[in-house]
C-alpha atoms as one frame of an Amber mdcrd trajectory, in Angstrom:
protein
  -4.308  13.724  -6.005  -3.286  10.585  -6.962  -5.103   9.564 -10.532  -7.420
   7.215 -11.348  -6.009   3.541 -12.768  -3.392   0.909 -11.811  -0.409   1.777
  -9.220   2.297  -0.707  -9.115   3.871  -1.899  -6.047   7.924  -1.959  -6.385
   9.292  -3.245  -3.295  11.644  -5.948  -1.961  12.720  -6.873   1.511  16.211
  -7.896   2.183  15.905 -11.459   1.903  14.456 -11.484  -1.690  16.578 -11.567
  -4.716  16.091  -8.098  -6.160  16.038  -6.335  -3.022  18.178  -3.048  -4.826
  17.070   0.793  -4.938  18.523   0.090  -8.510  16.548  -2.464  -9.279  13.399
  -1.000  -7.858  13.864   2.012 -10.133  14.446  -0.210 -13.205  11.152  -2.418
 -11.552   9.079   1.191 -11.980  10.428   2.446 -14.892   9.017  -0.703 -16.673
   5.741  -0.405 -14.895   5.582   3.399 -16.260   6.098   2.113 -19.454   3.592
  -0.098 -19.250   1.122   2.262 -18.324   0.594   2.396 -14.158  -0.012   5.734
 -13.092   1.566   5.397  -9.731   3.900   3.275  -7.654   4.269   2.275  -4.310
   7.537   1.841  -2.684   9.447   0.895   0.481  11.589   3.067   2.049  13.609
   6.733   1.061  16.378   4.979  -0.626  14.432   3.097  -3.118  11.965   6.031
  -3.191  14.516   8.564  -3.822  16.097   5.809  -6.945  12.839   5.683  -8.400
  12.171   9.451  -8.743  15.006   9.981 -10.426  13.528   6.971 -13.046  10.031
   8.039 -13.532   7.825  11.223 -13.237   5.195   9.702 -11.337   3.299  10.186
  -7.741   4.513   7.713  -5.193   3.344   5.929  -2.090   5.801   6.082   0.196
   5.977   3.705   3.156   8.964   2.275   5.355   8.651  -1.540   6.679  10.570
  -1.467   9.989   9.727  -4.336  12.790   9.222  -2.889  16.448   9.345  -4.647
  19.669   6.168  -5.240  21.246   4.521  -4.254  17.846   2.532  -5.504  15.493
   2.132  -2.366  13.616   5.610  -2.343  10.969   4.137  -0.080   8.039   5.217
   3.456   8.720   4.719   2.482  12.529   6.498   5.957  14.071   7.735   9.830
  13.480  10.295   8.553  12.208   9.535   6.696   9.312   7.506   9.463   8.574
  10.369  11.917   8.559  11.878   9.280   6.532   9.455   9.409   3.802   8.846
  13.601   4.001  12.562  14.013   2.930  11.921  11.411  -0.073   9.394  13.641
  -1.231   6.982  11.024  -1.665   3.659  12.669  -2.859   1.278   9.996  -0.461
   2.398   8.725   3.003   0.569   5.158   3.253   0.443   4.120   7.405  -1.186
   0.753   9.072  -3.955   2.249  10.571  -5.445  -1.141  12.271  -5.995  -1.783
  15.564  -2.858  -4.074  16.664  -0.504  -2.780  18.969   1.373   0.520  17.927
   5.295   0.791  19.263   5.074   4.297  20.067   2.596   7.534  18.763  -1.103
   6.768  18.450  -2.610   6.786  15.033  -4.258  10.362  15.216  -1.091  11.369
  16.853   0.726  10.349  13.551  -1.707  11.764  10.639  -1.592  15.589  13.216
   2.634  15.134  12.656   2.218  14.807   8.572  -0.331  17.686   8.612   1.685
  19.803  10.977   5.266  18.484   8.939   4.016  18.158   5.722   0.687  20.073
   4.650   0.450  19.278   0.964   1.721  15.004   1.504  -1.449  12.963   1.026
  -2.002  10.112   3.676  -2.770   6.522   3.069  -4.572   4.168   5.707  -3.680
   0.367   5.342  -6.642  -0.705   6.869  -8.019  -4.313   7.456 -11.565  -3.782
   8.393 -14.504  -2.073   8.086 -14.059  -0.742  11.550 -10.601   0.420  11.004
 -11.509   2.108   7.514 -14.360   4.173   9.039 -11.974   5.191  11.621  -9.364
   6.094   9.381 -12.254   8.164   7.624 -12.972   9.885  10.859  -9.189  10.793
  11.277  -9.496  12.415   7.845  -7.051  10.404   5.887  -6.865  11.219   1.740
  -7.123   7.505   0.959  -8.554   4.272   2.735  -6.772   1.327   1.024  -7.852
  -2.540   1.853  -4.121  -3.559   2.099  -4.048  -5.512   5.334  -7.071  -7.259
   4.931  -6.048 -10.947   5.999  -2.703  -9.925   7.194  -3.768  -8.951  10.557
  -4.688 -11.525  13.333  -8.021 -11.449  13.100  -8.537 -11.104   9.416  -5.911
 -13.775   8.502  -7.771 -16.242   5.975  -9.992 -13.985   4.354  -9.242 -12.527
   0.922 -10.496  -9.547  -0.974 -12.398 -10.976  -3.636 -14.294 -13.432  -1.418
 -17.580 -12.983  -1.578 -17.416 -11.122  -4.656 -15.508  -8.495  -2.992 -18.100
  -7.852  -0.643 -15.758  -6.436   1.939 -14.086  -4.068  -0.311 -18.268  -3.061
  -1.661 -18.789  -2.063   2.595 -15.804   0.246   2.439 -16.822   2.478  -0.136
 -20.367   2.337   0.713 -18.889   3.592   4.121 -16.408   6.025   4.278 -15.924
   9.526   2.052 -12.124   9.106   1.388 -11.251   7.869  -1.686 -10.497   3.910
  -1.864  -7.890   2.179  -3.090  -8.202  -1.529  -3.837  -4.860  -3.514  -2.460
  -4.005  -6.923  -1.580  -4.602 -10.164  -3.640  -5.381  -8.480  -6.993  -3.580
 -10.794  -8.922  -5.139 -11.401 -12.294  -6.117  -8.376 -14.896  -9.549  -9.654
 -14.795  -9.398  -8.595 -10.972  -8.151  -5.219 -11.599 -11.257  -4.599 -13.949
 -13.801  -6.030 -11.459 -12.520  -3.929  -8.329 -12.474  -0.523 -10.452 -15.945
  -1.065 -12.270 -16.847  -1.394  -8.407 -15.770   2.307  -8.010 -12.586   2.563
  -6.507 -10.526   5.333  -7.221  -7.196   3.059  -7.923  -6.011  -0.184  -7.338
  -2.432  -0.847  -6.046  -1.055  -4.416  -7.610   2.516  -5.573  -6.405   3.142
  -9.354  -6.437   1.478  -9.885  -9.327   3.274  -8.028 -11.134   7.107  -7.142
  -9.522   7.638 -10.531  -7.644   9.352 -12.955 -10.233  10.347 -15.251  -7.403
   6.642 -15.520  -5.892   5.280 -16.162  -9.472   7.359 -18.854 -10.101   6.428
 -20.748  -7.532   2.785 -19.767  -8.220   3.122 -22.219 -11.926   5.459 -24.348
  -9.870   2.604 -24.980  -7.446   0.136 -25.788 -10.197   1.827 -28.792 -10.569
   1.919 -29.952  -6.593  -1.520 -29.547  -6.010
């Protein structure tokens, strides 16, 4: 089981300056030294390098685009196989109702349970309905990762209405709840922790210096 506390997402896509498994491993080391209890990482290569650097549980994903599909986070059994080979402790996958490229969500859950029974599974969701469905499918963790990132939740953010969406998820699922998405300050981390989440994933606010720089610059453009 993931420990309670702060999990730092160490990811850089191919078009970003820090795109490098070596750099992500050092980012994970910095997070570890700062007190992170876990890492979320993208790709088998990054996870393998990160595990050489830190002894922390890793939530693994593989981002890959598929034609005629809105799902790109661990979308098929191909990505799951890569993550199993990476030896990550938790596999996270898109658990939304968006169009999928191949297997159904329930088929992917069964695939992981049969092929890697010791690996835990995290659902990245965007609505309460999706959270409930993931809970019924037996996910170990339900994360608010995709709130605001699906076409039908666009414009919504985790902290709106005093975190009401997160409160609703906490009230309706038995799985451990992970706060993720738009947790951008230490105060927000404390807020969601006080609400009772098991742990919180923070990415951009810690590990994306290009975006952090833009936030400072944009303060003068308003």
